[in-house]
PADREN-56339 format. One record per residue (C-alpha): residue in one letter; x, y, z. Coordinates in steps of 0.25 Angstrom, whole numbers. Example, Ala and Ser with C-alpha at 12.3 -4.5 7.8 and 13.67 -1.06 7.14 Angstrom:
// residues 2
REC type    c1    c2    c3
REC    a    49   -18    31
REC    s    55    -4    29
END
This chain:
// residues 225
REC type    c1    c2    c3
REC    m     0     0     0
REC    k     4    15    -1
REC    a     3    23    11
REC    d     5    38    13
REC    l     9    39    27
REC    h     8    55    29
REC    s    -3    63    22
REC    h   -12    75    25
REC    t   -26    80    22
REC    h   -31    94    24
REC    f   -33    91    39
REC    s   -19    95    40
REC    r   -17   110    40
REC    d    -7   109    29
REC    g   -15    99    20
REC    c   -24   102     9
REC    t   -30    88     5
REC    s   -44    85     9
REC    p   -47    71    14
REC    g   -55    68     1
REC    v   -44    73    -8
REC    f   -34    66     1
REC    v   -41    52    -1
REC    d   -43    54   -16
REC    r   -28    57   -19
REC    y   -23    45   -10
REC    v   -33    36   -18
REC    r   -27    41   -31
REC    a   -13    40   -26
REC    g   -15    25   -23
REC    i   -11    27    -8
REC    d   -17    16     1
REC    c   -14    22    15
REC    v   -12    36    20
REC    a    -8    41    34
REC    v   -16    54    35
REC    s    -7    62    44
REC    e   -13    76    47
REC    h    -6    86    55
REC    n   -11    85    69
REC    n   -24    79    66
REC    i   -30    66    61
REC    e   -43    72    56
REC    g   -38    71    41
REC    a   -34    56    43
REC    l   -48    53    49
REC    e   -55    60    38
REC    v   -47    53    27
REC    r   -48    39    33
REC    r   -64    42    33
REC    i   -64    43    17
REC    a   -51    36    12
REC    p   -52    22     5
REC    f   -37    19     9
REC    k   -30    17    22
REC    i   -28    29    31
REC    i   -19    30    43
REC    v   -24    41    53
REC    a   -11    49    56
REC    e    -7    63    61
REC    e     5    71    59
REC    i     7    77    73
REC    k    15    90    76
REC    t    23    87    89
REC    t    32    96    96
REC    e    43    92    88
REC    g    38    89    74
REC    e    28    80    67
REC    i    25    65    70
REC    i    14    57    62
REC    g     5    47    70
REC    l    -1    36    61
REC    f   -13    27    65
REC    l   -19    37    74
REC    e   -33    37    81
REC    e   -32    51    87
REC    e   -25    64    84
REC    v   -12    66    91
REC    r   -11    81    95
REC    k     0    90    90
REC    g    10    96    99
REC    l    15    84   107
REC    t    29    80   108
REC    p    34    69    98
REC    e    34    59   110
REC    e    20    63   114
REC    t    16    62    99
REC    v    21    48    97
REC    r    15    44   110
REC    a     1    49   106
REC    i     2    42    93
REC    r     6    29    99
REC    e    -5    30   110
REC    q   -15    28    98
REC    g    -8    17    91
REC    g    -2    26    80
REC    l    12    26    73
REC    v    22    37    73
REC    c    28    43    61
REC    v    38    54    59
REC    p    35    62    47
REC    h    45    69    38
REC    p    55    68    49
REC    f    67    76    43
REC    d    60    86    34
REC    r    68    98    34
REC    l    58   107    27
REC    r    47   105    37
REC    r    45   110    51
REC    s    37    98    56
REC    p    46    86    56
REC    l    48    80    70
REC    r    61    85    75
REC    e    73    75    74
REC    e    76    75    89
REC    a    61    71    91
REC    l    61    61    81
REC    l    73    54    87
REC    r    66    54   101
REC    i    54    47    96
REC    v    60    38    85
REC    a    58    26    93
REC    d    43    28    93
REC    v    42    32    79
REC    d    35    22    70
REC    m    39    27    56
REC    i    47    39    49
REC    e    42    46    37
REC    a    53    43    27
REC    f    46    50    15
REC    n    37    62    16
REC    a    33    68     2
REC    r    33    82     8
REC    t    47    81    13
REC    t    54    90     2
REC    l    69    86     5
REC    r    71    71     1
REC    r    83    70    11
REC    d    73    73    22
REC    n    64    61    18
REC    e    77    52    17
REC    r    81    56    31
REC    g    68    52    36
REC    a    70    38    29
REC    r    84    37    35
REC    f    79    40    49
REC    a    68    30    48
REC    a    78    19    43
REC    e    88    22    54
REC    h    77    21    65
REC    g    70     9    59
REC    k    57    16    57
REC    p    47    13    45
REC    m    47    24    35
REC    s    34    31    31
REC    a    31    40    20
REC    g    20    50    16
REC    s    16    61     6
REC    d    13    70    18
REC    a     3    75     8
REC    h    -4    88    11
REC    t   -10    90    -3
REC    p   -16    81   -13
REC    g    -5    81   -23
REC    e     5    75   -12
REC    i    -3    63   -10
REC    g     4    50   -16
REC    l    18    56   -15
REC    a    23    47    -4
REC    y    18    33     2
REC    v    23    20     8
REC    e    21     7     0
REC    m    18    -3    11
REC    p    10   -15    15
REC    d    -4   -13    20
REC    f    -6   -12    35
REC    e   -16   -13    46
REC    g   -13    -4    58
REC    p    -1     3    64
REC    g     8    -9    67
REC    d     5   -15    53
REC    f     8    -2    47
REC    l    22    -1    52
REC    a    26   -15    47
REC    a    20   -11    34
REC    l    27     2    33
REC    g    40    -5    36
REC    k    38   -12    23
REC    g    35     1    15
REC    r    41     8     4
REC    i    41    23     3
REC    v    36    30   -10
REC    g    36    45   -12
REC    r    40    58   -19
REC    r    41    71   -13
REC    a    30    82   -14
REC    s    33    96   -19
REC    p    38   106    -9
REC    l    26   115   -13
REC    v    16   106    -5
REC    h    21   113     7
REC    v    16   126     2
REC    v     2   120     0
REC    s     2   115    15
REC    t     6   129    19
REC    l    -6   134    12
REC    a   -15   124    18
REC    k   -10   128    32
REC    m   -14   142    28
REC    r   -28   137    25
REC    w   -30   131    39
REC    r   -25   144    45
REC    l   -36   151    38
REC    g   -47   142    44
REC    w   -49   131    34
REC    r   -52   117    39
REC    p   -55   103    33
REC    r   -68    97    32
REC    p   -72    82    32
REC    t   -72    75    19
REC    a   -86    70    15
REC    g   -88    56    10
REC    a   -77    46     7
REC    v   -69    42    -5
REC    a   -74    30   -13
END
């Protein structure tokens, strides 16, 4: 199966893809599984899961005091502003898995600080080794090396915030049932991906401005056939 393990709808403030368009584009791209990982909420993931004809992992990209951590297979939202250690504990308490996204991206302000990553690495389940929004190739390569050095499975995702980014990155991996089975399958996976245009970050900046002006997403009516 093809699994995109990091993606956003417009339930993230810097995203511009409605759940309906999100699902349609993933169907067209032939992706079988998506981890919908909104910034600091799971609303988008729950909405997409309601209408998607493919497998959805409820995830969240959580802003900690020292950078971002993704929780996968969540039942409840993890609040932002906790320490990395507290965030890991909150993910674990609901049976979720811990992923560190874009760990060495030098052009973002959001990556988990390296000293924090080293403190929690024993409790990390996977490292994002390819993120399509990471502009510098060497930054992705460093993430892959770090994962290999620490014996961690490597994840990959489009980190799509716009419809045109959907399908840029995924992991080819066996099908799975539940978090434990997922990790075993991910360990057998193969990363496929190409980088997005740096201009996608400009679009996300404009989306944030829309939120500041008071725009909010509405639930999607109906389901995709």
